[in-house]
N, C-alpha and C positions, 0 to 999 in steps of 0.2 A: 345120335343125336347131338346139341348142339351142347356143350358145356352148360350156360347158364340155365336149360333145361335140366341136367343131370342134381344141378343145385338146386334148383327148385323142389323136384324129386325129393330130395333129401330131406328137403326142411320141407317141406310136408308129413313125411312118415314123420320126422322128430315132432312134428304139431299132434300129428293123430297121438303118440307114444304118451306126449303131455296131459292129451287134453285122461282120455283114458287113466292117468293112472292121480286125473282128477273127478273122477269117479263120473265120466260124461260119455253117452252113448255116442255113437258113433252111424247114425245113419247111410249116409252118402260120400264117396270122396268124389271130385274131379266131375260133380252132376254140371250137364250144361244143358242150356234152352236157346238157341238158334247162337246168337254170337256173344251170348255170357254164361260164363264158368262161374260155378261156387265150387271152393276149393275143399272144405267143410262141412257139411250137416250134421251136427248134432243136439243129443238134449241133453240140457242139462237141468237135471230134474223133471220139473215137467215147463220147463223152456225151452225152447223151437231155436235153435242160435246158427247162424249162416256165420261161417267164417272165412275169412279171405287171408290168406299165407304169403307174406310176404318176402324170402329170401335174400340176401345179397351177402358176397365176401368181404367187403367193407362201408365202410360208409362216410369216405371221401366225397361223394353226391348227396351224402342225405341218408339219414335213417330208413330202413327197409317202407317203414308200414308212409312214409312222407310219398310215394308213389302209387297210393291211393288216393285216385281225380275222384271230382265227383262225378266225373263219368261213369267211370267205374265202381263209382257206388251205382250208381245209377242203372245199369246192367244189372248189378249182382240183388239190386231190391227188385228189380223188373221181373226176373232167374226163379226171388223167393215166392212170390207172389205165385205166380204158374206152380211151380212145389207143393205151394200150401195144398190151393185149390184141387192135382192132384192125391193129396193126403188127406184131404175135407177137413183141412185145419181150422178146429176154432180155441186156439189158448193163446200163452205171449210167445212175441219174440223179440228177439235180440240179434242184432247185427257188430261183430266181434272182428279182430285183427288178430293175428298173430304174426310177429316181426323177429325175425332172426339174423342175426349175425355171427356167417360160420364159416368160419378156418379148418374144421377138420369132426367128422365124427363124435368125438373126446371133446371139442374146442368150439362151444358154441354159445353165443348170450339169445335167449329165447323169451321176446317179452309179450304177455297177453293182457293185452284193450279189450276193456268190454262196455259193449253199449256206443259205438265209437260213430253210429250215427242214426237218424231216421229217416226213409223214406219220404218223398214229400217239403223235407228243410234244407233242399241245399241249394 
């Protein structure tokens, strides 16, 4: 497996641990629909949250969250719509990012951005 994939998996594991520490209920990880993947689907209280996790080892080319393009947002929103249909969704939703600058398991900076975008407003 490529090094960037390994770093990505470590970042997603850190994100799941962080969310659980904040009392989120993790429903799915790496949920796929066609070309889209939602890294984490969770509940924050009664809110259904779709999370994109970006992990980088350096901020040389910018912060990790800056790599989440409008195209990526659109793919996440499309996948979210399918997921909501499958579970019979009828409550509030939110789209969040988790940004991680990762040096090693004990040396990383995690930032959680809530309500990062709204589908249809790209």
